[in-house]
DRENVEX-95865 format. One record per residue (C-alpha): residue in three letters; x, y, z. Coordinates in steps of 0.25 Angstrom, whole numbers, plus 5000, padded with zeros to 4 digits. Example, Ala and Ser with C-alpha at 12.3 -4.5 7.8 and 13.67 -1.06 7.14 Angstrom:
BEGIN
Ala504949825031Ser505549965029
***
This chain:
BEGIN
Unk426346844684Unk427046744695Unk427046804709Unk428546804713Unk428446714723Unk427946584714Unk429246644705Unk430146644716Unk429746504722Unk429846454709Unk431246504705Unk431946454720Unk431146314717Unk431846324705Unk433146344711Unk432946244721Unk432746114710Unk434146184700Unk434846144713Unk434445994713Unk434945984700Unk436345984700Unk436445824698Unk436645794685Unk437145924677Unk437745824668Unk436645814660Unk435545924664Unk435346014654Unk435646164654Unk435346294649Unk436546374646Unk436446524644Unk437746554636Unk437946674626Unk437346624614Unk436046584621Unk435546454626Unk436346334627Unk435446184635Unk435846064635Unk436645984647Unk438146044649Unk438845944640Unk438045994629Unk438246134633Unk439746134634Unk439546094620Unk438846194615Unk439746314621Unk440846234617Unk440146244604Unk439946394605Unk441346414608Unk441946354596Unk440846414587Unk441246564593Unk442746544594Unk442546504577Unk441746624577Unk442846724585Unk442146744596Unk443046724608Unk442146784618Unk441046684615Unk441846584613Unk442346584626Unk441146614633Unk440546484628Unk441846414632Unk441446474645Unk439946424646Unk440546274641Unk441646284653Unk440546314663Unk439946174658Unk440746114658Unk441046154671Unk439846104676Unk439745974669Unk441145944675Unk440645964690Unk439445884687Unk440345754682Unk441345784694Unk440045774705Unk439445664696Unk440745584697Unk440945614712Unk439445574714Unk439845444707Unk441045444714Unk440345434729Unk439345334725Unk440645254719Unk441145254733Unk440045224740Unk439545104731Unk440745044735Unk440645094749Unk439344994748Unk439944894742Unk441244874752Unk440244874761Unk439544754757Unk440444684754Unk440844694767Unk439644664773Unk439544544762Unk441044504768Unk440644514783Unk439344424780Unk440144314774Unk441144314785Unk440144314796Unk439544194787Unk440744134786Unk441144144801Unk439744084806Unk439843964798Unk441343944806Unk440643974817Unk439643874818Unk440043734825Unk440543614814Unk439343504819Unk440143374816Unk439543264808Unk439243134815Unk439043004806Unk437542964806Unk437242824811Unk436542744802Unk435042714807Unk434142614805Unk433042624795Unk431742654802Unk430542584800Unk429542654794Unk428442604805Unk429342684815Unk429342804807Unk428442934813Unk428442974799Unk427142984791Unk427142954776Unk426543064767Unk426443094752Unk427643154750Unk428643054756Unk427942944747Unk428942914735Unk428142974723Unk427742864714Unk428342884700Unk427442904688Unk427742834675Unk428342944664Unk427143014655Unk427242964640Unk426443024628Unk425542974622Unk425542904610Unk425243004597Unk424042934589Unk424542884575Unk423642964564Unk422442914560Unk422542854544Unk421342954538Unk422043064544Unk423443024534Unk423743104521Unk423542974511Unk424842934504Unk425242904491Unk424742954478Unk423342904481Unk423043044487Unk421843124479Unk422543244473Unk421943364477Unk421243464468Unk422043544459
***
């Protein structure tokens, strides 16, 4: 037999973990203890099952059971609509935050573009003066050293494909009717 301490400890852990599960009620599977036993499924499936049981009870003229099934269905309908409202509120909040972030990025981009435009406008324009023609300098006066990279590359002659050799006459099949016939 388990001690009462371990039982109470596990029960408190279970209650704490179930409190954190409230996230996705729409797809969560529930065990509903109804008047005719357990019904298991998502809230939408449980609603459909209780509505079907209510119709069956109505057809058998059991108004009390029909009302009971309808109340069970209504309970899960309310749970489902509340969960859907929370989902919609979360989605609207995320959309609002995304719009704010996008607006902030757009403002930053506009400020950056304004800074670039104003920076370019602030730079003084240097007038371009015409360059006087300079007489060519002789190579002897130049202090530059000639390197292989500065030399122009010699042009190569284009490569040619080798010519195909004519086939030897011995390998060629004989022409005409002079060829010996194969044994049949």
